N, C-alpha and C positions, 0 to 999 in steps of 0.2 A: 504494500500500500504506500502510495506516494504521500509524503508529508507536505502540507501546504506551507505557503510562505509566512502565514501568520504565526503558526507554532514555531517555525524556525527563527523568525524575527524575534518572537518572544523569548526563545531560548538564548539567542545571541545577546539580546538586551539584558536578560537575567544574568548570563555569565559576565557580561561587561560590567553590570552594576555590582555584582559580588566582587569582581576583580578590582574595580576602581575603589570601592569602599574599603576593601582589604588593604590595598596599597596606601590609600589615604591614612587609614588607621596606623599602619606600620610606620609610615613616614613621619606622622605626627608623634608617635611614641618614640621613635629613634631620635627625632629632633629634641624633644623635651629631655630625654635621657642625656644627650650630649650637652645641652645647656646646663643641666644640673651638675654634671660632672665638672664642667669648666668652672662654674661658680664655686663649687666645693674646693677645687684646686687653688683658686685665687684666695679664698678665705683661709684655707689651711696654711698657705704660704705666709699670709699676713699674720696669722696667729703664731706661727713658728718664729717669725721675725720678732714679734712682740715678746714671746717667751725668751728668745735669745737675748733681747735687750734687757729683760729683767735679770737674766743671769749676769750680764755685764755690769748692771747697776749693783747687784748683790756683791759680786766680787770686788768692784770698785769701793764699795762701802767697807768691806773687810780690809782692803789695802789701806784705806784711810785709818781704820781702827788700829792696824798694826803700826803705822807711822806715828799715830798719837801715843800709843803705848811705848814705842821706842824713844820718842822725844821726851816723855816723862822719865823713862829710865836714864836718859842722858842728863836731864836737868836735876835728877834726884839721886845722885850717887849715894848708896847706902840707905836710901829711903824705902826700904823694902815693904813696910806696911802701907805706904801710900800706893806703891805699885800693886800690892796685893788687892787693895780696895778697887783700884782701877780695873784689874783683871776680873775681879768678882762682878763688877758692874757690867762688863762686856758679856760675861756668861749669863747674867740675869736678863739682859736686854735681848740677847741673840740666842734663841734655843737651838740654832743650827751650829753654834760653836760648842765643841765638847772638850777643848783643851786650850789653855793660854799659858805660855811659858816665856821666861827670860833665860837664855842659855849663854854661858861664858865660853867662847871659843878658845880662850887662852888657857883654860884648865881642862883640856881634853873634852870640851863640849859639856861641861858639868852644868846641870840645871840649877840655876840660882833661885828661880821662882817658878812654881808650877801649880796651877789650879785645874782640876779635872772634873768633868761632869760624871757623876756616878749614880745612875738611875735618876731619882728625883732630887738628889742632893748634889751639892758642889763641894768637892773635897780639896783641901790644900795639902799637897804632898811636901813633906819636910824631912830634914835630917838625912839619915842613911838611905831613905827611899828615893832620894833624888839620884838621877842616873847620868852617866856620861854618854853623850850623843855625837862625839866627834866622828864616829864611823858612818853616821847617817849622811846621805847625799845632800839633803836640804840644808844641813849645817855648813858643809864646805862650800856649796854653791852660793849661799847667802853671804858668807863672809867675803866672797870675791866682789860683792856689789859695793857701790858707794852709798853713803847715808842718803836716805830718801828714795832709793830704788827698792823695788819690791820683788821678791821671788815667788813664783807660782809653781807648785809641784804638779806632776802628773797625778791623775786620780788612781788610787791603789787601795788594796785591802790592808788595813792597819794591823800589823802583828807586833807592834812594839810592846815589850813586856810591861805589865802594870798600867795599860792604857785605860782601864776602867770601862766607861760606856763606849769608848771609841774602839775597843778591841774587836777585831774581825769585822769592822764596819767599813764601807766605802768612804775614803777619806781624801780630802784636798788640803794641802798645807800652804799657807800664806806666811811669808817671813820677810823681815827687813832688818838691816843692821841698826844697832843702837849707836847714835852719834855721841861724841863728847859734848861738853857744855857749849862749845862754839857752834854746834849744829852742823859742822862740816867734816871734822876729823872722825876717824873710825875708832870705836872703843874696844873692838874685839868681841863684843856681845851682840846678840840678836834677839828680836822679839818674834815669837812664833805663835800662830793661831791655827788650830786644827778644825776644819769644817766637816760636819756630818753631811755627806752628799744627799742621803735619803731625806733628812729633815729639810734641807735647803730646797729640794725639789718638791717635797710635799707642800710646803708653804707657797712655792711659786705657782703650782698648778691647781690651787684650790678653786680658782674662778673658771677653770676650763670645764667644758661639758664632760660628763662622765663617760661618753662613748669614745672620746679621743684617746689614742694610744700614744705614749710619750717614749721617745728614743733619745739617747745621748751616747756619742762615741768619742774616743780620743782622735788625735790627728791621723792615726793609722787605720781608723775604721773599726777598732775593737769596741764592742758594745759594752757600755758602762751602766746604762739604764735601758731596760727592754721589758715589754709586757710579760714576757716569760722569763722569770728570774734565772732559770737554768742557762740562759743564753748570755748572761753577763759575766765579765771578768774571766773569759775563757783562757786568756794568757796566764792567769794566776793558777790555772789547773793544767797547764801544759798543752793547751789547744788554742786555736784562733777561731773566734766567731766574729766574722767581719760584716760590716754594713754592705760592702760591695758584692759580697757573695749572696746575701739575702735580697738585695735590691741592686741588680746589675746596672740599672740606669743611673745610680748614684755614684758611679766610679769617677766622673769628672770632678765632683765636689771633694772627694778624698784626694784626688791628684792635684787639687789646687787650681783646676782650670775654670771652675765656676764657683760663685758664692752661694747660689741657691739652685735647687732642682726640685721638680715636681714629678711624682711617679704615680701612674695608675696601672694596676695589674689585677687581673681576675683569675689567675692560675698560680700554681706553685704553693710552697709552704706559707707564703704570706698572701695567698690569693684573696681576692675580694677586698682590696684596700685602695684608698686614695691617700697618698703620703706626700709630705713636703719636707725637705731637709735644707738647713741653712747653716752656713759656716759662721761660727761665733769666735771672735778673737778679742779678749779683754785688752783694752789699750793701756791699763794702768801698771803693767808689769814689765820687768826687764826682759823676760823670755818672750819668744815669739810663739808660745804655745797657743793652740786653738782647739776648739771642740766643734762637733757637728751636732746640731739640735734637730730633732725630727718630731713631727706629729702625723698621725695616721688616723683615718676614719673608715669604718667598714663601708664597703660599696653598697651593701644592702640598706644601710641607714641613709646614705646619700640619695638613693633611688627609691626610697619608700613611697614618695608621692607619685612616682611614675607608675607604680603598681595600680593605684586607684585609677589613674588616667587610662591605663591599659584595660582594666576591667570595664570601665565605662565605654571606651571605644569599641571593645569587642562586643559588648551588648548591642551597641548601635549597629555594628557591622552585621552581627547575626540576625538582629531584628530586621534590618533592611534587606538582607539576603533572603530571608523567609518570605517577606512581603513581595520581593521582586519576582520570586517564582510564581506567585499567584497573580500578580498584576502586570507582569512584563508585557503581555499582549495588548494592554491598554495604552502603553506609552511607546514612543518611537524617538523621533529626533528631539522632542521636547525634554526628554530625560538627559540627553547627552550634553546639552548646553549648560544647564545648572551644575551638572557634575564637573564639567571642565572648569566652570567658574569657581567651584569649591576647591578643586585641586590647585588651581592657580593661586588662590588666596592662601592655601596651606604652604605652597612653595614660597610665596612672598614672605609669609610669616617666618618660615624656617630660615630664609636668607636675611632676615632682619630688616626688611623693607617696612618702614613705618606707615607708608600710604596703603590703606586697606580698601579693597573693593567691597561693596555691600554684598552680603550673603543672602540667599533667598530664604530667610528664616520665616517669612510670612506664609510660605506655602503650607498647605495642610496635608501634603502627601509625604511619601518616604524621603524625597529629596529635601523637604523642609526639616524632617527629623534629623537627617545627616547634617544639614547646614547648622541647625541649632546645636547639635552635638559638637561640631567643629568650633562654633563660636564659644560654647562653654569651655571646650578644651583650651582655646586661645586665652580666654579670660583666666582660667586656672593657671596656665603657664605664666601669663603676665604677672599674676599675683605672687606666684612663687619667685619669679625673677626679681620683682620689687622687694619681696621679703629678703631674698639673698643679698640684694644691693644694700638694703638697710643694714643687714648684718655686716657686710663688707665695710660700710661707712663707720659702723660702730667700732669695728676692729681697727680701722685706720685712725679713728679718734683716740682709741686706747693707746695706739702706738706713739701718739704725740702729746698725750695729756696724762696727768697724774690721776689714777683711778679713784683716790680718796677725795681730793679737793676739787678736781676738775680743772685745775690750773695747768698751763703748759708744763711739760716735764723737762728734764735736763737736756735731752736731745733737741727739743724744739727751742728751748731758750738759747742754747749755744748757736743754733742755726740762725735765729733772729739777731743775736748779738754779732755774729760774723757779717751778716748783711748790713746791719746798722753801722758797724765799724767801717766797712768798705764805702758806704755812702758818706759817712762823716769825713773819711780821709779825702774823698774827692772834693767835698764842699768846704773843707777846712773848718769843720765844726767840732764840738766836743759832745761826748755823751758820758753818762755815769752809770755805775753798777752799785746797787745797795745790797749788801749781804746781811740778812736778818736771821738771828738765832733766838729761839724762845729761852727766857730765863727760867730755870727750875722746872722745865717740862717733865723731867723724870719723876719729880715729886708728885705731880698731878697724876701720872700713870700709876705710881705706886699707891697713892692714897685712894684714887677713884676708879682705877681700872682702865684697861686699854680702850673700852668702848667710849668712855668719857674723853679719853685722850684723843680718839679719832674725831669726836664731835668738836673738841677744842681746836684741832688742826683745821677743820672745815671752817669754823668761825674765824680763825686767824686769817685764812685765805680770803674770806669775804671782806674782812676789815682792811687787809692790805690792798685789795683791788679797789675798794671804795676810796682809798687815800691817794691814789695816783691818777694821772691823766689817761684818757683813752688811747693816746699815742704811745704810752709806756707799756711795758710787758712785765707782769708779775708771774713768777714760776716757783714750783717747789722742786728743790734738788733732791732731798732725801730726809727722812725723819722729821725733825723740827727745824730744818734749814730752808729758808726761802730767799729768793733773789728778785730784784726789780731792775729792769733796764729803763733808765730815764733818757729819752731820745726826742729832742735834743736838750742840752743844757748849755748855758752860756759860761758858767764858771762853777768852781767848787762850792761857793756860797749858796748858789741856787740849789745844788744837790743837797747841801746840808739843811736847807730850809725844808725840803721835802722829807728828809730823815727826821727832823725835829717834829714835823707835823705828824708823822707816823708814830713817833714816840709818845706824843701827846694823846693820840687816839688810843694807844695801848695802856695808857694810865687809867682808862675807864674800864669797869668790870665787863667781862665777856659773858653775855647772856646765852646759856645753853638751854636744853629742854627743861631740866630740873635744877640747874645750878647757876650761880653767878660767880665766876672765878676771876681773881686778879691775875692778869698775865701781862708781863712786860717783855720787852725785847732788847737785845743788844745789836747795834747796827755798825757795819763797816762800809766805808765809801771809797770807791776808786774812780778815777777819771781817765778817759781816753783822750789824748795819748799820754797824759802825764805819768800814769802809773802802770802802763803796759800797752804793748802794740799788738798783742794777740788776745783772743777771747779767754784762753785759760789763764794767761798772766793777769788779765784784768780781774777775773773772778778770784784768783788766788790772792791778789793784793787786797781786794775787799774782804776776803775771808780773814786774812791776817789782821786787818784793821778791826774787824769784828772781835777778834780775840783780845785786842788791846782794850776795846770797850768792856769786855768781860772783866779784864784785869783792873780796869778803872772803877769797878763797882757796879757794872751792869746798868741797864735802863739808860743807856747813853749811846752816842754815836762818835765814831772816830774816822778821821781821814787817813787814807793809806800813805805810806812813805813814798816819795818820788822814786821812780824806777832808776836803777843804776845805769849809767851810760854804757854802751857796748864796749868791750875791751878792744884796744888797738886804735 
């Protein structure tokens, strides 16, 4: 029996409709999947860079603590109790520190002062329990440095006898020579701080989503932190567990050819991950040691929204296919035109073309069902992309601003200071840096707790911002240290007036949620180019002036000493 043209046309149209809707559904699913993966890669890279910057800030703070302890040891020869109190304060403020020591390199590396974290207690080791450490690499390496330079060890498993809480724990050592009273000559002693890597990273990643996996390797790619603890410190067990073996695409960052790399893989031992790795090199240390920081997110978590899109799309495809088999003989060329219109719109959408053609959503037939489904899919993808973009912007904001106070962070401040100095240099103008440090902030933390301390820092930030001009920049460096860039100023007296204005503001009680606290500040002032021609020199000069304000009785401001002329 010969089949008529109507059934054959209906069959052709039905097959065409099923094929077109299936391809449209797959193309839309594949596009949304690709967009989500790309956004996840960008967000992971931003988060990895932020986490790396936090590591740099944390190690920089430890280097500053080591220098401060060394300078006290140099100024206080024989003042062992003063040093002991300073070391105790460091251990109390920093839970990631588990050992603070002063070692005498002239007496076979004998420990002259040593405080250890022992569980919940802090123990002072004395007498015959003090050990000789001349055989340790960090002692000999640090003694080769000049006063002010800081040594950073590799990360290792601490097996020093009697290390208390630090024994058999991943450890990082920061050490610096102790200068003589002149601050320049080498005394033969060194200040040493042992950092607990696990505690340091536990605090750093508290704000990260729980599904993110954290990695850290040394410069050779050996895993130091890994979601699977059995993969860490393989070199300590006679084997090598390397980043470049688990993630071959990360070889360029280990080889030093790239600073960042993004990896997406769906197979192998680390299958189903989107990962980003970033090279982190702390700038405050004499060594050129660097680490590789990494974050990874399960691919299933990234693509969880696409599964819902896929289910909705396949329901539309199956529904349309079933109806097409029944109604294909009623439609002919009228069906082809709207389908092509829908496919063109999907292609435009996938290509990122913002100009959209109207879809035939007003139709009451299957083509209208498909058009409305595509429109819903587009809206869903747009919402997801907007949400991802907001997340990316939040990450970018976090990379340049302090998470607690919302002020610009150290990186942003130094960037603005460099630009302001370049502009001032071209125009022959001056600018000023104010270095503010809260007086007796530790007592507030000890008496009222860290939550009140955080509220106090936020209130301090608001008060500083309200006391400067819109053209000025207020930032938080770390802890209770703040800086202000005054741009421009005509002379030092103008900068001093601003500082006096801020001092007057801080003589008023700070109103918190349930408390009113008296808080005062000590301020150091430096001018460009009088007190330095580099950003770091300008901040250091203001920092030194702030310490003179502290010595002068606090609640006052001091001008930096003029910069020494270059030699020769």
